[in-house]
C-alpha positions in Angstrom: -6.7 -64.0 -50.8 -9.5 -61.7 -51.9 -9.0 -59.6 -55.0 -8.2 -55.9 -54.5 -11.3 -53.8 -54.8 -12.3 -50.2 -54.3 -14.1 -49.6 -51.0 -17.7 -48.2 -51.2 -17.9 -44.5 -50.4 -20.0 -45.1 -47.3 -17.4 -47.5 -45.8 -14.6 -45.0 -46.7 -16.5 -42.3 -44.9 -17.1 -44.6 -41.9 -13.4 -45.4 -41.7 -12.6 -41.7 -41.9 -15.2 -41.0 -39.2 -13.3 -43.3 -36.9 -10.4 -40.9 -37.0 -12.3 -37.6 -37.0 -15.5 -38.4 -35.1 -14.5 -40.3 -32.0 -17.4 -39.1 -29.8 -20.1 -36.4 -29.9 -17.6 -33.7 -28.8 -15.5 -34.4 -32.0 -18.6 -33.8 -34.2 -19.5 -30.7 -32.3 -16.0 -29.3 -32.7 -16.1 -29.8 -36.5 -19.5 -28.2 -36.8 -18.5 -25.2 -34.7 -15.3 -24.7 -36.7 -17.5 -24.6 -39.9 -19.7 -21.9 -38.3 -16.7 -19.8 -37.4 -15.2 -20.2 -40.9 -18.6 -19.1 -42.3 -18.1 -15.7 -40.5 -20.9 -16.2 -38.1 -21.5 -13.6 -35.3 -24.0 -15.8 -33.4 -23.8 -19.5 -32.8 -26.3 -21.6 -30.9 -25.7 -25.2 -29.8 -28.4 -27.6 -28.7 -27.6 -31.0 -27.3 -29.7 -33.9 -26.2 -28.4 -36.8 -24.1 -24.8 -35.5 -24.1 -24.9 -35.1 -27.9 -25.5 -38.8 -28.6 -29.1 -38.2 -29.4 -28.9 -34.8 -31.1 -26.4 -32.1 -31.8 -27.8 -29.0 -33.5 -25.6 -26.1 -34.4 -27.2 -23.0 -35.9 -25.3 -19.9 -37.1 -25.9 -16.7 -38.9 -22.9 -17.0 -41.2 -22.8 -16.6 -45.0 -24.6 -19.9 -45.7 -24.4 -22.4 -48.5 -26.1 -22.1 -51.9 -28.6 -24.8 -53.1 -26.2 -26.1 -55.7 -23.3 -26.5 -53.2 -25.3 -28.4 -50.6 -24.6 -31.9 -52.0 -20.9 -31.0 -52.2 -20.9 -29.9 -48.6 -21.6 -33.5 -47.6 -19.1 -35.0 -50.1 -15.6 -36.1 -49.1 -12.7 -33.8 -50.0 -14.9 -31.0 -51.2 -14.1 -27.6 -49.6 -14.1 -23.9 -50.4 -11.1 -23.2 -48.1 -8.2 -24.5 -50.1 -7.6 -25.1 -53.8 -3.8 -25.4 -54.2 -0.7 -26.7 -52.4 0.2 -23.1 -51.6 -3.2 -22.7 -49.9 -2.4 -25.8 -47.8 0.8 -24.2 -46.6 -0.8 -21.0 -45.6 -4.1 -22.1 -43.9 -6.0 -19.3 -42.3 -9.3 -21.2 -41.7 -10.1 -23.7 -39.0 -11.4 -26.3 -41.4 -9.8 -27.2 -44.7 -9.8 -31.0 -45.2 -13.3 -31.3 -46.5 -14.0 -34.5 -44.5 -16.0 -33.4 -41.4 -19.6 -33.3 -42.6 -19.1 -36.4 -44.8 -17.7 -38.3 -41.8 -20.5 -37.2 -39.5 -23.1 -38.1 -42.2 -21.6 -41.6 -42.5 -22.3 -42.4 -38.8 -25.5 -40.5 -38.0 -28.7 -39.1 -39.5 -27.7 -35.7 -40.7 -29.8 -32.8 -41.9 -28.3 -29.6 -43.4 -30.3 -26.4 -43.9 -28.9 -23.2 -45.1 -29.6 -19.8 -46.7 -26.9 -18.1 -48.6 -26.5 -14.4 -48.0 -28.4 -12.5 -50.6 -30.6 -15.5 -51.7 -34.3 -15.4 -51.3 -34.9 -18.9 -50.0 -33.3 -21.5 -47.6 -32.7 -25.1 -48.6 -32.6 -28.3 -46.8 -30.9 -31.6 -47.5 -30.8 -34.9 -45.6 -28.2 -37.7 -45.6 -29.4 -41.2 -45.0 -26.5 -43.6 -45.2 -25.0 -43.3 -48.7 -28.1 -41.5 -50.0 -28.6 -37.8 -50.2 -32.1 -36.3 -50.7 -32.7 -33.6 -53.2 -32.5 -30.1 -51.7 -36.0 -28.9 -50.6 -37.2 -25.4 -49.6 -36.8 -24.7 -45.9 -37.8 -22.0 -43.4 -34.6 -20.3 -42.3 -33.9 -16.6 -42.0 -30.1 -16.7 -42.5 -27.0 -18.8 -42.0 -26.7 -22.6 -41.6 -28.2 -25.2 -39.3 -26.7 -28.6 -39.0 -28.5 -31.4 -37.1 -26.8 -34.7 -36.2 -29.2 -37.3 -34.9 -28.3 -40.7 -33.2 -24.5 -40.9 -33.5 -23.3 -44.4 -34.5 -26.8 -45.7 -35.1 -25.5 -47.7 -38.0 -22.3 -48.9 -36.3 -23.5 -50.3 -32.9 -20.0 -51.6 -32.1 -18.7 -48.0 -32.0 -21.7 -46.8 -30.0 -20.8 -49.2 -27.2 -17.6 -47.2 -26.6 -19.6 -44.0 -25.7 -19.7 -43.1 -22.1 -22.5 -41.8 -19.9 -24.6 -38.9 -20.9 -22.8 -36.7 -18.2 -19.4 -37.7 -19.5 -20.2 -37.1 -23.1 -21.8 -33.7 -22.3 -18.6 -32.7 -20.3 -16.5 -33.4 -23.4 -18.9 -31.4 -25.6 -18.7 -28.5 -23.2 -15.0 -28.6 -23.4 -15.1 -28.4 -27.2 -17.6 -25.5 -26.9 -15.3 -23.7 -24.4 -12.3 -24.1 -26.6 -14.0 -22.5 -29.6 -15.6 -19.8 -27.5 -12.4 -18.8 -25.8 -10.6 -18.2 -29.1 -13.5 -16.3 -30.7 -14.6 -13.7 -28.3 -16.1 -11.6 -31.1 -18.8 -14.2 -31.6 -21.8 -14.7 -29.4 -22.3 -18.4 -28.2 -25.2 -20.2 -26.6 -25.1 -23.8 -25.3 -28.2 -25.8 -24.3 -28.4 -29.3 -23.0 -31.7 -31.1 -22.7 -33.5 -27.8 -23.3 -31.6 -26.1 -20.4 -29.3 -23.1 -21.2 -25.9 -23.9 -19.8 -23.9 -21.0 -21.2 -24.8 -17.8 -22.8 -21.8 -15.7 -24.0 -22.1 -12.3 -25.6 -19.5 -11.0 -28.0 -17.0 -9.2 -25.7 -13.4 -8.2 -25.2 -11.1 -11.4 -25.2 -10.1 -10.9 -21.5 -13.8 -10.7 -20.5 -14.5 -13.9 -22.4 -11.6 -15.7 -20.6 -13.0 -14.5 -17.3 -16.5 -15.6 -18.2 -15.4 -19.1 -19.2 -12.6 -19.8 -16.7 -14.2 -18.0 -13.7 -13.4 -15.1 -11.4 -11.0 -17.1 -9.2 -8.8 -17.8 -12.3 -9.0 -14.2 -13.4 -8.1 -12.7 -10.0 -5.1 -15.0 -9.6 -3.6 -14.6 -13.0 -1.2 -12.3 -14.9 -1.8 -10.9 -18.3 0.9 -11.5 -20.9 1.5 -9.8 -24.2 5.0 -10.4 -25.7 6.3 -10.0 -29.2 9.5 -11.1 -31.0 10.0 -11.0 -34.8 6.8 -12.5 -36.3 5.6 -14.1 -33.0 3.2 -12.7 -30.5 2.1 -14.5 -27.4 -0.8 -13.0 -25.4 -3.4 -14.2 -22.9 -3.6 -15.0 -19.3 -1.5 -17.4 -17.1 -2.5 -18.2 -13.6 -0.1 -17.7 -10.8 1.0 -20.8 -9.0 -1.5 -20.3 -6.2 -4.2 -21.3 -8.7 -2.4 -24.5 -9.7 -4.5 -27.6 -10.5 -4.3 -31.3 -9.8 -5.1 -32.0 -13.5 -4.6 -30.3 -16.9 -8.3 -29.3 -17.1 -7.6 -25.5 -17.3 -5.0 -25.4 -20.0 -5.9 -23.8 -23.3 -3.3 -22.9 -25.9 -4.2 -21.6 -29.3 -2.1 -21.2 -32.4 -3.7 -18.6 -34.8 -6.9 -19.2 -32.9 -6.7 -23.0 -33.4 -6.8 -25.0 -30.1 -3.8 -27.3 -30.1 -2.1 -29.9 -27.9 1.6 -29.9 -28.7 4.5 -31.5 -26.8 6.9 -28.7 -27.6 4.6 -26.0 -26.2 3.7 -28.1 -23.2 7.4 -28.6 -22.4 8.1 -24.8 -22.7 5.3 -24.0 -20.4 6.2 -26.7 -17.9 9.8 -25.4 -17.8 8.6 -21.8 -17.2 6.5 -22.9 -14.2 9.0 -25.4 -12.9 10.6 -23.0 -10.5 7.4 -21.9 -8.8 5.0 -24.9 -9.1 4.4 -27.2 -6.2 5.1 -30.9 -6.7 2.7 -32.5 -9.1 0.5 -29.5 -9.6 -0.4 -28.3 -13.1 -0.6 -24.7 -14.3 -3.7 -23.0 -15.7 -3.7 -20.7 -18.7 -5.5 -19.4 -21.8 -2.7 -18.3 -24.2 -2.8 -17.3 -27.8 0.1 -17.6 -30.1 0.0 -15.5 -33.3 2.5 -16.3 -36.1 2.8 -16.5 -39.9 0.7 -19.3 -41.3 3.6 -20.7 -43.3 5.5 -21.2 -40.0 3.2 -23.9 -38.7 1.9 -27.1 -40.4 -1.7 -27.9 -39.3 -2.1 -30.7 -41.7 -0.6 -33.3 -39.3 -3.7 -35.2 -38.0 -7.3 -35.4 -39.1 -8.4 -33.9 -35.7 -6.3 -30.8 -36.5 -5.2 -30.5 -32.8 -1.6 -31.6 -33.6 0.8 -29.2 -35.4 4.4 -28.9 -36.4 6.5 -25.8 -36.3 9.2 -24.7 -38.8 11.5 -23.3 -36.1 10.6 -25.2 -33.1 13.7 -24.3 -31.0 13.2 -20.5 -31.4 9.5 -20.9 -30.6 10.2 -23.0 -27.5 12.6 -20.2 -26.2 10.1 -17.5 -27.0 7.3 -19.1 -25.1 9.5 -20.1 -22.2 10.9 -16.6 -21.7 7.6 -14.9 -22.1 5.9 -17.0 -19.4 9.0 -17.0 -17.2 9.2 -13.2 -17.4 5.6 -12.8 -16.4 5.9 -15.2 -13.5 9.2 -13.7 -12.3 7.8 -10.2 -12.0 6.7 -9.5 -8.4 2.9 -9.5 -8.4 1.4 -7.4 -5.7 -2.2 -8.3 -4.9 -3.5 -5.1 -6.5 -2.0 -6.1 -9.9 -3.6 -9.5 -9.7 -7.0 -8.2 -8.9 -6.8 -5.4 -11.4 -7.4 -7.9 -14.2 -11.0 -8.3 -13.1 -11.5 -4.6 -12.2 -10.3 -3.5 -15.7 -12.7 -5.8 -17.4 -15.9 -5.5 -15.3 -18.7 -3.3 -16.3 -19.2 0.2 -15.0 -21.6 -0.9 -12.3 -19.2 -3.4 -10.9 -16.3 -1.0 -11.0 -18.3 1.5 -9.1 -19.1 -1.0 -6.4 -15.4 -1.9 -6.1 -14.4 1.8 -5.8 -16.9 2.3 -3.0 -15.8 -0.8 -1.2 -12.1 0.3 -1.4 -12.6 3.9 -0.5 -15.4 3.8 2.1 -13.8 3.3 5.5 -17.0 4.1 7.4 -15.3 7.0 9.1 -12.0 5.1 9.8 -8.6 6.6 9.2 -5.5 4.6 8.7 -3.0 5.2 11.5 0.8 4.7 11.6 2.8 4.1 14.8 5.8 6.3 15.2 9.0 4.3 15.6 11.9 4.9 17.9 15.1 6.2 16.3 17.0 3.1 17.2 14.8 1.0 15.0 16.6 2.2 11.9 19.9 0.8 13.1 18.1 -2.5 14.0 16.7 -2.7 10.5 20.1 -2.2 8.9 21.6 -4.9 11.1 18.7 -7.3 10.2 19.4 -6.8 6.5 23.0 -7.7 7.1 22.0 -10.8 8.9 19.3 -12.1 6.6 20.4 -10.9 3.2 24.2 -10.4 3.5 24.0 -6.8 2.2 22.7 -3.4 3.1 19.1 -2.5 2.4 18.3 -1.4 -1.2 15.8 1.2 0.0 16.3 4.8 0.9 17.1 5.9 4.5 13.9 7.9 4.5 11.9 4.7 4.9 13.8 3.9 8.1 13.5 7.3 9.8 11.4 8.0 12.8 8.7 9.9 11.0 7.3 7.9 8.0 4.9 9.0 5.3 2.0 6.6 6.1 0.4 7.1 2.7 3.6 6.3 0.9 4.2 3.1 2.9 0.5 2.0 2.7 0.8 2.3 -1.0 3.6 -0.3 -1.1 2.3 -3.6 -2.4 3.0 -5.4 0.8 2.3 -2.4 3.1 3.9 -2.1 6.5 4.1 -4.6 9.3 1.7 -4.6 12.3 3.0 -7.5 14.2 3.8 -11.2 14.2 1.5 -14.2 14.7 2.8 -17.1 16.7 6.3 -16.5 15.5 5.3 -17.8 12.0 3.3 -15.1 10.2 3.8 -11.4 9.6 0.6 -9.4 9.7 0.9 -6.4 7.4 -1.5 -3.5 6.4 -1.6 -1.8 3.0 -4.2 0.5 1.4 -6.4 -2.4 0.4 -6.5 -4.4 3.6 -4.7 -7.0 5.6 -1.8 -9.2 4.4 -0.6 -12.4 6.0 3.0 -13.4 5.2 4.7 -16.7 5.8 8.1 -15.3 6.9 10.1 -18.5 6.4 8.6 -19.2 2.9 9.2 -15.6 1.9 12.8 -15.4 3.1 13.5 -18.8 1.5 12.4 -17.4 -1.9 14.5 -14.3 -1.4 17.7 -16.3 -0.5 17.0 -18.7 -3.4 16.8 -15.9 -6.0 20.0 -14.3 -4.6 21.8 -17.6 -4.8 20.7 -18.1 -8.4 21.7 -14.6 -9.4 25.1 -14.9 -7.7 25.9 -18.3 -9.2 24.9 -17.1 -12.6 27.2 -14.1 -12.3 29.9 -16.2 -10.6 29.8 -13.8 -7.6 28.7 -16.2 -4.9 30.8 -14.9 -2.0 32.2 -17.1 0.8 32.0 -16.4 4.5 35.1 -18.0 6.2 34.2 -19.5 9.6 36.2 -18.3 12.5 36.2 -21.8 13.9 35.9 -24.6 11.3 32.9 -26.9 11.8 33.7 -30.6 11.8 31.2 -33.3 10.7 31.4 -37.1 10.7 31.8 -38.5 7.2 32.3 -41.8 5.5 34.9 -42.5 2.9 32.5 -41.7 0.1 31.8 -38.2 1.6 35.5 -37.5 1.9 36.1 -38.7 -1.7 33.3 -36.5 -2.9 34.9 -33.5 -1.3 38.4 -34.2 -2.7 37.1 -34.9 -6.2 34.7 -31.9 -6.3 36.5 -29.2 -4.5 36.2 -26.8 -7.4 32.4 -27.3 -7.7 32.0 -26.8 -4.0 33.9 -23.6 -4.1 31.7 -22.5 -7.0 28.7 -23.1 -4.6 30.4 -21.1 -1.9 31.8 -23.9 0.3 35.3 -24.7 1.4 35.7 -28.2 2.8 38.5 -30.6 3.4 39.3 -33.9 5.1 40.1 -33.4 8.7 40.7 -37.0 9.5 39.7 -40.4 7.9 36.3 -40.0 9.4 35.8 -36.2 9.7 35.4 -33.3 7.3 36.1 -29.7 8.2 33.8 -27.0 6.8 35.9 -23.8 6.7 33.6 -21.5 4.7 30.0 -21.3 3.6 28.1 -19.0 1.2 27.9 -15.6 2.9 24.2 -15.5 2.4 23.8 -18.7 4.5 26.3 -17.9 7.2 23.6 -18.3 10.0 22.3 -21.6 8.7 22.9 -25.0 10.4 26.3 -25.6 8.9 26.4 -29.3 9.5 23.0 -30.1 8.0 23.6 -27.7 5.1 27.0 -29.3 4.2 25.5 -32.8 4.5 22.6 -32.1 2.2 24.9 -30.4 -0.4 27.3 -33.4 -0.3 24.4 -35.8 -0.6 23.2 -34.2 -3.7 26.6 -34.1 -5.3 27.2 -37.7 -4.4 23.9 -38.8 -5.9 23.9 -36.8 -9.1 27.5 -35.7 -9.6 28.9 -32.2 -9.6 28.2 -31.5 -13.2 24.5 -32.3 -13.0 24.3 -30.6 -9.6 25.5 -27.4 -11.2 23.3 -27.7 -14.4 20.0 -29.7 -14.6 19.7 -30.0 -10.8 21.1 -26.6 -9.9 17.9 -25.1 -8.9 16.9 -28.0 -6.7 20.3 -27.8 -4.9 20.1 -24.0 -4.4 16.5 -24.4 -3.1 17.8 -26.8 -0.5 20.5 -24.4 0.5 18.1 -21.5 0.7 15.8 -23.5 2.9 18.6 -24.0 5.4 19.4 -20.3 5.5 15.8 -19.0 5.8 14.6 -17.5 9.0 12.9 -20.2 11.1 9.5 -20.3 12.8 9.4 -18.9 16.3 12.1 -16.4 15.5 10.7 -13.2 17.0 11.2 -10.2 14.7 11.0 -6.5 15.4 8.7 -4.2 13.3 11.7 -2.9 11.3 12.9 -6.4 10.7 9.5 -7.4 9.4 9.4 -4.3 7.1 12.8 -5.1 5.9 11.6 -8.5 4.8 8.5 -7.0 3.1 10.6 -4.5 1.1 12.9 -7.2 0.0 10.0 -9.4 -1.1 8.7 -6.5 -3.3 12.1 -6.4 -5.1 12.4 -10.2 -5.5 11.2 -12.1 -8.6 8.6 -14.8 -7.9 8.3 -13.7 -4.3 4.6 -14.7 -4.3 5.7 -18.4 -4.0 8.3 -20.2 -2.0 10.8 -22.5 -3.7 8.3 -25.4 -3.6 5.4 -23.5 -5.2 3.5 -22.7 -2.0 2.2 -19.1 -1.6 4.2 -16.8 0.6 1.4 -14.3 1.3 -2.3 -13.8 1.1 -4.3 -10.6 1.2 -7.7 -10.1 2.7 -9.3 -6.9 1.3 -11.0 -4.4 3.5 -14.3 -5.1 1.7 -14.0 -8.8 2.6 -13.2 -7.9 6.2 -16.3 -5.7 6.3 -18.4 -8.6 5.0 -17.0 -10.8 7.8 -18.1 -8.3 10.4 -21.3 -7.4 8.6 -20.4 -3.7 8.4 -22.7 -1.5 6.4 -25.6 -3.8 6.6 
């Protein structure tokens, strides 16, 4: 066995680099964080060959003095913390004092800087374990760090690097993360002498839109919730913008990009009721909290954190996102995000597009008096209750301006017995009537079950269904759970079950299929799980059976009744499986299709 010896500093730094600098993007992240901590207002990034050949980060921050330059490249030398108390209240992005030393150990690094107030800039080079003496340099302000030829001295590690395109993609992600969380800083990104991104210092919402795109912005909801010392703000995309991967998920804690299992679980649970199958949500969210409530000194990469009160934080995030997604989102509220944050010229164009009808006037058909009674009856049939809207909206003469201003407008007709066509003051809406009604029933069932007010509808003639011994045993053992769900069932014979009552909201459903599916779920998972962890899945199945089917022809009042109920229902923009229930085509888009005004 060899004798125990101290490792050389260069080898120590190279070992540390293995944890901190896994690829060019890791080095870029550390360099950008240093620039942000230096209070820069402009940061320029230049990359060659995906960052493997060169990463240059130039900023206009406070700079480094000549005497401190060698320390900047030494391990565990930092200006950001000095005591244990500092470590427990970290406000800066960097604090470990390892990044530049680790980068210098696996590349050819040059550091040039000019401290604010000093007459000259200085330059120092790191070549393996050797540092050059600081030399005068030409630099107007701030700091410029150049990293050449990553892993030139550790060829085994260099083999693990991917293609230029892949490494650049990772670098761009690191750039986007920093730029998203620091909208007050201007950023420029160049790759192989081509400018890829140029971001001016702007309002945070505008920065989010600039980085994540207009489609994200126009299909997102703004969030700003506070509780005690916690604040969560930012933008969460509605389920219609869901992704097949997690490539549009950005979560920041005190402006630090993190990937945390607790946060991921809270967000996943908040979206669970509206997200389709294996799709992933998109968001750019910022959590602000006291620095002593989070430990960022968990991993050298600083993307993992630990929270002091993780349970309370989980509930806060879950309820904030759940509340935002539950609020009915008319198309105008969704598109307003972009309108609020565009420049004056863009806003002007939008106003013109919305208000210029080229001489057209919106018209409203007068409705026969008997339609009011039809609409009342339709509510009773579909929703099990009287309409929650005033009688004025069901009268013969209707204020067209008022109804047009409703988020979902008023119905024009039905398409192929599947879609409702509606008009509001912005354009045309297409509503999937089955999906919309399914969501309405689902939310009503959830609310009734929560309040233990799920009423039964006794059947005039009990419906009998064929059943095996397990089905009959399931009914006999779980009669209380079935009654809680609104069902009354009993054995009719050794091979038959009698369904004597169903939930009032689902009285027009296919009773046989509905009962079979409910029994199947209880058999597979047990009544306890069916009413707890799998409750929503079971209620979703029940709602699907009760929803109005395709090819059901509806009258105009019936369609309007459905639209009004959608406007009052949480999460009505998506069906129970996360699919959209309606789309809007703006008048401006319709004009473009028909080339009006050209």
